[in-house]
C-alpha positions in Angstrom: -10.4 -69.5 -28.3 -9.0 -66.2 -28.4 -10.9 -62.6 -29.9 -7.5 -62.4 -32.4 -7.9 -66.1 -33.8 -11.5 -65.6 -34.7 -10.9 -62.4 -36.6 -8.2 -64.0 -38.3 -10.6 -66.6 -39.2 -12.9 -64.4 -40.4 -10.5 -62.1 -42.6 -9.6 -66.0 -44.5 -13.1 -65.6 -45.5 -14.0 -62.2 -47.4 -16.8 -63.1 -48.8 -19.1 -64.2 -45.7 -19.6 -61.6 -43.2 -19.7 -62.5 -39.4 -23.5 -61.8 -37.9 -24.2 -59.1 -35.6 -24.6 -61.8 -32.9 -21.4 -63.4 -33.3 -19.2 -60.0 -33.5 -21.3 -58.7 -30.2 -20.6 -61.8 -28.4 -16.9 -61.7 -29.2 -16.6 -58.3 -28.5 -18.2 -59.1 -25.0 -15.9 -61.9 -24.6 -12.9 -59.2 -25.6 -13.8 -56.7 -23.0 -14.5 -59.5 -20.3 -10.7 -61.0 -20.8 -9.4 -57.4 -20.9 -11.3 -56.6 -17.6 -10.1 -59.6 -16.0 -6.2 -58.7 -17.4 -6.6 -55.3 -15.4 -7.9 -56.5 -12.2 -5.7 -59.7 -12.2 -2.5 -56.9 -12.8 -3.8 -54.4 -10.2 -4.0 -57.1 -7.4 -0.6 -58.2 -8.4 0.7 -54.6 -7.9 -1.4 -54.1 -5.0 0.0 -57.5 -3.6 3.9 -57.2 -3.7 5.7 -56.5 -0.7 6.9 -52.3 -0.2 10.0 -52.3 1.5 11.3 -49.2 -1.1 9.0 -46.9 0.9 10.0 -47.4 4.0 13.9 -46.3 3.2 13.1 -43.3 0.9 11.1 -41.8 3.9 14.1 -40.3 6.2 15.4 -39.0 2.7 12.0 -37.8 2.3 12.0 -36.0 5.7 15.7 -34.4 5.4 14.8 -33.3 1.9 11.7 -31.5 2.9 13.4 -29.9 5.9 16.1 -29.0 3.7 13.5 -27.0 1.6 11.7 -25.1 4.5 15.4 -24.3 5.6 16.9 -22.9 2.2 13.1 -21.2 1.9 12.9 -19.0 4.9 16.9 -18.2 4.4 15.6 -16.8 1.0 12.8 -15.0 2.5 15.1 -13.7 5.3 17.5 -12.6 2.6 15.1 -10.9 0.4 13.6 -9.2 3.5 17.0 -7.8 4.8 18.0 -6.9 1.4 15.1 -4.4 1.2 15.5 -3.2 4.3 19.2 -2.4 3.5 17.6 -0.5 0.3 15.4 1.6 2.4 17.6 2.7 4.6 20.0 3.7 1.9 17.4 5.5 -0.1 16.6 7.5 3.3 20.0 8.4 3.5 19.9 9.2 -0.1 16.6 11.4 0.8 18.1 12.8 4.1 21.5 14.1 2.3 19.7 15.8 -0.7 17.5 17.7 2.0 20.0 19.1 3.7 22.1 19.7 0.3 18.7 21.8 -0.6 18.3 23.5 3.0 22.3 24.6 2.9 21.0 25.7 -0.7 18.3 28.0 0.2 20.6 29.6 3.3 23.2 30.5 1.0 20.6 31.9 -1.5 19.0 34.2 1.7 22.3 35.1 2.6 23.0 36.3 -0.9 19.3 38.1 -1.0 19.9 39.7 2.4 23.6 41.2 0.8 22.1 42.7 -2.0 19.0 43.8 0.2 22.0 45.7 2.3 23.8 46.9 -0.6 20.7 48.5 -2.6 19.7 49.9 1.0 23.1 51.6 1.5 23.1 52.7 -1.7 19.7 54.3 -1.2 21.2 55.9 1.8 23.6 57.6 0.1 21.7 58.8 -2.2 19.3 60.6 0.0 21.8 61.6 2.0 23.3 63.7 -1.1 19.6 64.7 -2.2 19.3 65.7 1.8 22.7 68.0 1.7 21.8 69.6 -1.9 18.2 70.3 -0.5 19.6 71.4 3.0 20.9 74.7 1.7 19.4 77.8 2.9 20.1 79.4 -0.6 21.4 78.0 -3.6 25.1 78.4 -4.4 24.8 80.8 -7.1 23.3 83.2 -4.5 26.0 82.4 -1.5 27.6 85.8 -1.4 24.7 87.8 -1.1 23.4 85.5 1.6 26.8 86.1 3.4 26.2 89.7 3.1 23.1 89.5 4.7 24.1 87.4 7.5 26.9 90.0 8.8 24.4 92.6 8.3 21.8 91.2 10.7 24.6 90.9 13.4 24.4 94.1 15.6 
């Protein structure tokens, strides 16, 4: 008798509970039936022929090869894009350095021109002061200086 049939037999008599030993034997029998069915299913699954696996093997190899090829293409593409970006950055930074150097050279030229102009103004001022100071006598006393210069001549 199957466990299900025995259980239905007990349901028909609600007042009467089965003995614990009877329940244990029924449970053991059910577990044995379950174990035997699992073993039978496993044996049937392992013993059936496997012709599909042999047909899928070449397709799997090609799929694996295509996967590796695409991975390599992505890797090379990523590396070359990174290298190209680095070169572009180098060119931008080099042009920025050249522009900065040109700006500094122009600034130095302007500073040198201002210094030369200031030096010329200073020299003109010193020349004027030298002319004003180098007179022997002030301009108000110049007629007297001329008289003395004429009298010194013998």
